[in-house]
N, C-alpha and C positions, 0 to 999 in steps of 0.2 A: 696470295691468291690468284690476282689477276695480274698478269703480264703483257706489256704491249711495247713497241719500235716507242722511242722517246718522240719522234716528229708527231704521234698520232694521241698523246696525252691531250696536247690543247682542243682538238675535237670530241675527246671523250671527254671532256669537261667542261664543255659549250653550253649553252642553254637549249640548243634542238631537242626537241624531243625526240627518242632513240630507242631501238630494241635491241639486245644483245642474246644472238644464238650460240648457245652451248651445245659442243659438239663432239663426236671420239675422233673424227678425222680431218684433216687439212683440205677437204672439198669444200668451195664454196656452195652452197645451197641455192638452187634455180629457185628463187621464190621471190615475187614482185608484192612486196609490203610498202605501206603509204608513208613510213618513217626511215629516217637514217638506220641502216641496220650495219650491226658489226659481230663478227663470228670469232668466239673463242675456242680454240681446239683442247681438249683434255688430254695434259703431256703427262701426269699422272695423277694420283688420286684425289688431292687436292690442289690442283693448280691449272689455270687456264691461260693459255697464251695467244693473243689476237693473231688471225689468220690474215696476211697481208694479200690483195690483188697481185697479179703477177705483173703487171702494167705498172705497178707503185715504183719500181724501181729503187727503192732504200733498200740496206743491207739489214740481215737478220738478225746480226751481231749486236745491236744497240740495243738492248732487250731490257726496258724498266719495269722494275716492282710499283706497283699501284701504293702510295700513299693514303689517298682518299679514295673512295668510291666512284664512278662516274656518275656526273650527274644527269638528274632530268631523264631518267631510265623508266619506260612505262612498263616494260614486261621484260622477264627473262626467259625465253623460249628453248626448250631443249626437244626438239623434234627425236633425236636418236633415244638409245637406251642408255641415258647416262645416269649412274647408280646415284641410289637416294644419300649416301653415305657423302657424297663429293656435293652434293646440291645443299645437305644440311652443315657441311663445314664452309659454302660459299657465304651461307647465311650467317653461321657465327662469325667467320670475317668481316661480316659487311656491317656488323653490330657495332665488332671491336673498333674498326677504325673508323665507321663514321658516327659514332657515338648515338646511334640509335637501331632499332630493328630495320630489316628490310622491307619498304615499303612499296615495289614492283612486284607483281606476282609472278610466280614461276610457273610456264604454263606447261606440260608435257602433253604431247600428243601431235596433232595435225594443225595444219595453217588454218582451218575454219575454226578452231577455238581461239586461235591467235586474234584472227580478225573481228570474233564476236567480244572478245576483251577489249581492244582496240574502238571499237565502234562505241561501246558504253563508255569507255574513257573521254574520248572526243565528245559526245552530248554533255556529259557532265562537265568539261571543260569549256563548251560553251555557253551552258547555263552560268556557271561561276561567271564569266566573263560580262554576260549581260548583267549578271546581278550588280557587278563592281561599275560598269559604266553608268546603270541608272542609281548608283550611289555617288558617282562623279557629278551626273547631271544634276543631282540634288544639291550635293556641296556648293556648285558654282551658282544655281539658282539662290541657295541662304547668303553666298557671299556676292551675289549682285546685289541684293537687298539690304543688304547691312551695309554697302557702301553706297546705295542709293538715301537711306533714311537715316542710319545710326553712326556713321564715319562723319567725322567733321575735320577739314585738313587742318593742320595746325597754322596758326598767325605768323609762325615763322617760316614756313613752305608758301604760303601765300604773298608776303611780302618780298622772297625769292622769286617767286615766279613775275611776280609786278617789276621786279627790279630786271630781268631778262628781255623785256620789251624795248623797242628802240626809245630812249630816253633821250630829253635834253640834256645839252651838257649842266654840271652841278657845282655848284660851289662847295668844296670839300673844305677848306682852312680858310681862314681870316683872321690875321691877328692886328688889324688896323682899327678898331673901335677903341682905342686908349686913348687916353688925353696927354700922353708924355711923349709924342712923338717929335722927333727931332730933324733936323736935315743934317745929311753927309756929302759930301763933294767925292765925285768919284774920280779921286787924284790918282789912285793905283786899284790894282785889281781887288775886288772883293769876293769872296769865298762864303759864301752863305749855303752851308748844310739845312738839306729841306726834311720837314718830319713825315715825309710820306716815300714811300715806293715809286717804279717807274711803271708800274702795270695801271693803265688807266688813267695817267697823267694827260690832259688836253693840253695845259699850257697855266701860265701865271700872270699878274697883272704888277707892275711896280709903280710906285706913289712917287711921281714927278714934282720936285717943290720947286726947281728952276732949271730953266731949259738952257743957261751956260750961253755962253757970246763964242764966238769965231767959229772956224770951220774946223768938224772932227765928227767922228762918226762913235755911236755907241753900241757895244757889243754886248750879247747875251748868250750864253753858252751854257747846257746840261748835260755834267758828266755822270758817268756811274762810279760811285766811289769804291765797290768792289772789286771793281774789272781795271778801273783806268778809261774806259771807253767812252769817247765824246759822242752822247746819243743826238743833240741835235744844236744848232749854232742859228744866231737870227741877229740883225743889225738895223740900226737906226740912224739917219743924221741927226746931227744938234739942230739943225733949222728945221726940222719936221717933229721936232718936239713939240709937246703943249704943256703945260701945268695941267695937272691931275693925273688920273690913272692909265698906264697903257697896257695895253694888253698886248702877248706874246703867244702864240698859238703854233701847235702842231696841226699838221692837217687832218690827221684822225687820232684817236688818244691811244696813248702806247702800249705797244704789248709788250714790251721788253720786261725779263724778270726781275732785275736789280732791283735791292731790297734798299739799298741808300744810295741817296742823289747829293748832288752838290748845284748851286747854281753860281757862275761866275759870271760877275759884272766888270767892264773895264772899257777903256777911251782908249782911241789915239785920234790925236787932234795937231793942227798947225802951231807952230812957236807963238807965244801968247794968248792962247785961247783959254778960255773960262771952262772947265769941264759943271755938268750939268751937278745938280742937288736932287738927292733922292730920300726919302722919308726912312727912317727908322724908329723901330718901338724898342720898348723893354721886353726881354725875352722870359723873364717872370719864372714858372716851373721849368719852361723849355730852354734853360741856360746850355744844355748842351747844343742846341741849336744855335747859339750865338757865333758870331761873327771869330773867325779863327785868325786870332791877333798876328801871330807871325806873318798871314796874308797880307796885311793893310797894319802895317806897322806905325803909320801917318795918324792914325785915329789917337783920342784921348782915352786916358784910362776910361772914364765914365761912360762908355760904348759898349766896354769889352762884353756886358751882360745884355747885350740888345743884339735884336734880330732886324733885317731889311722889314718893312711892312710888304706883307705880301697876301694876294688872293690867290690860292691855288684851285685848280678846274679840274674837273674830272669827267671822265664818259665811258661809253663801251669800248673796247680795244677793239682796232680794227675797223671799225665804222667811220668811213670817208665824213669828214663833217665840214670841211674848208677848201677851198680851192687854194692854188700856188699865189693866187691874188689876194688871199683873205676872203672871200665868197662863200656863204653858207651852202652847201649843195644840195638840202634836202629842206623843205619848205616846214616838215615837221621838227626842226630844230632851232627855229627863228628863236625860241624862246628860252632863255635860260633860268635855269633853277636857284634861288638862291634863299638857303633855310635861314631865317630869321634867328641871329644869334639866343643864346640860354639870356644874357644881359641885357637883351631888350625885352623879350618875353618877362621878365621878373617886375618889371616896370608896369604890368596891367594895373588900373586903379576901379574900382567899384565905383559905379556911377548913379547905382540905387542903393539905398541904404537898407541894408539887411541885418535880423537879429536872431540868434537862435544858441541854445547852449551847447551846441556843438558845431565843428568847422563848416562854412556854407559857401567861405570863397578864400583865395588865395592862391599864391603860384607855390605848386607844391616840389619839383624838383625835374631836372632834363626837361626843359621845355613848356612843363605840363601845368595848365590853368584850372583848380577847381572852381564852378559856378553851378550852386545847389536853384533849383527852384522851388520858392517858397509860399508867395503870394499871390493873390489873384492876378495882379500885373507881373510880367515877366520880368526874372534879375537881368540886372544890366552889368556888363564891365566893359572897359576898353582898353587897347592897346594902341599908342601913338606912335606912328611910323615916322622916323626922318626923310627928308626930303631923299627919292630914287629915281636915278634918269631912267628913262623908259620902263615905268612899273605898268604891267598891264592886266595883272591877276594875283589876288591871295588866296591859299587855299590852307585848311586844316583839318586833322582828324577830330571827330568826338565820338565819346563811348559814356555807357555807364560801366562805373570800373568797381563795381559791388554786385557780386556773381547773386549775394541773395535779394536782389530788387526783384520784386513782383510786379511793379508799376510798369503798364504800357503806354506808349503813345505820348513819351515825355520830347516835347518839343525842344529844336536847338534854330540857330539862326546867325548868319553871321551879315554884317552891315559896313561898306565902307565909305566914308564920307569923307570930306573936305575937314580940315584941322579946325578944330573949337566948336564942332557940331554937337550937341547935347543929346544925352540919349532919349528924351522924350519928342526930339524934332528927328531925331534918326527913325524910331521908331514909326512915324506918320510921313516919312518919304521925303525930308525937308533937307536938302543939303547933300543927298545921298548920289554918289559916284553908282554904285551899282549893291546887288544884295541879292542873297539867296531866299529860296522860299522857305517856310518851316519845315524842317525835315525831323518827324518822328523816330524816336528810338525805342525799337521794341524787344532787345534782345542785351542782357548784360554781357559786357565784353565784347562787343561784335561792334568794331569802329566803321563809322560812315564818313564819307570826304564829302565837304563845304565847299564848294570851289564859286569865287567871286570874281567873273571875268567883267573887267572895266571897259567901258565902249570905248575910252581912248586913252592913250598913254598919258601917264601923268609924272610930273619931274618933281612938284611939290609935297610937303608932306601930308599925310592921310591918316585918318584915324581907322582903325575896325574895331566896330562894335561888336561885342559878343552878349547873344540872348538866349535863356532857356526859359521855358514856361510849362506848367503844369498842364495836362490832358482837359482839365476843367477845375473850376474853381473849388475847392474841399480841404480834408485835411492834406497834409503832407505824408507823402509816402515815406516809409522809411527807406533808407537804404540808398536813395537816388541821388546819387555823388555821379553829375554830369561833370566829364572829363575835356579839355580839348587840348591837344597837343600836335607835334609837328606842323609848326606854322609854316609856311613856304610862301616866297612871295617871285614871280616870273618878270623877267624883264626882256624887253627886244633887245635882241642882239644888237643890230644896227643903231639903236638910239641909246645904249649903254655907258658909250665911250666917246670922246672926242674924235679918234683917229680909229684909222682902220686896224683892225690885227697884224702886226709885226710877225711873220711865218716863221717858224722854225723848222729849218731844212737839217737833215741829215748832212753830215761834212761828206 
């Protein structure tokens, strides 16, 4: 029914409002209309062909029959004597190809009738857009209200956002708290697979048992197993070693994407020198990270299922933390976070007797401690921390872990004391190194962070006392299960080791 050159099809099917003028000849009408207008000439009883402007420059031979009607047509205007049979054929074609009846009116007559129709349509469109804009503003107001008062950010997202801040370096792996450590001599290259990838790795600690004798150098190298590339290398002379943990550090946490790492340890020394000895520990369930026996054939068979005693440290990739000389570059990073291992948290002991027909105290799982408030006096438990060099802070999270709890203002507190101070004395402030105020829990499942900042660094064992209490003496509220978890110690970076960090540099 309608035909037009191929290059005009995209214009006739775009979203712009348009008027189609139906004429009997090819002359362009001299009309000024406020919309795009396209002139179609009736070439026989039921076919209209688009009339191109003379300056168009495209050939007339490439004529295409419409598969779909033009879009967003506001009116069909027939200023001449176009027969009703041709207009009826246009309506029939429109319904057959478009799937619905012709929705644009067909105007016959003068330009005034067309302008009146366009004005009425414009007013309707303006009113429709105004109503849509009003509905949009109403929806935005409802959405804003729901975000402010009804939508709670998931705990996982809050934790992710907290981890994105500039954070202190953190201990991410530690296999040194086993009693079966042995000393091995670095007489040949030791290849130790690491249980972490490269991204975020800041460094590692080795436990030196004996510094050796004579002149020589101990080398350490990080290697990407999947590519064979050397990521970093460091060294220290025998006479600079001292017994204990020796830190090896990158300037900033690695941004490399390797998923598999190896730590190579070896020595080069003069003839007659004695190689240093470092600690190894049973691999246990991490047997696939034990020594490579082919790389260290001199070891006895009993060491084949053992790993080096290691502490691995992580940080935010790309954030500069150390200078080439091993000094921290940011005062915010002078403290290192050391999560308390579950094996230590599970040694928690009750320091005031509690009896009830349901669980009121105990180590749960994954570093969680249950301590319910029951009586008129606070419930109390203690975790005894071993000596930690440079200890400056203890923190933990506490929350009500039962959403059915309706009690409000359940109190919690953490007190750090010297070793051996009883709970009653700690509550009275005797022998206390530092303590938090009483923190009230008001919403189930919403954690609060309890932070105990020590006034002075501690290198001796300390006791961490946990207290919970009811808001006032009376009946014990149901479901008032208070749980402590995520225990973290912070140590001062300059005081946690006997030596300055050995810097690992790219080769």
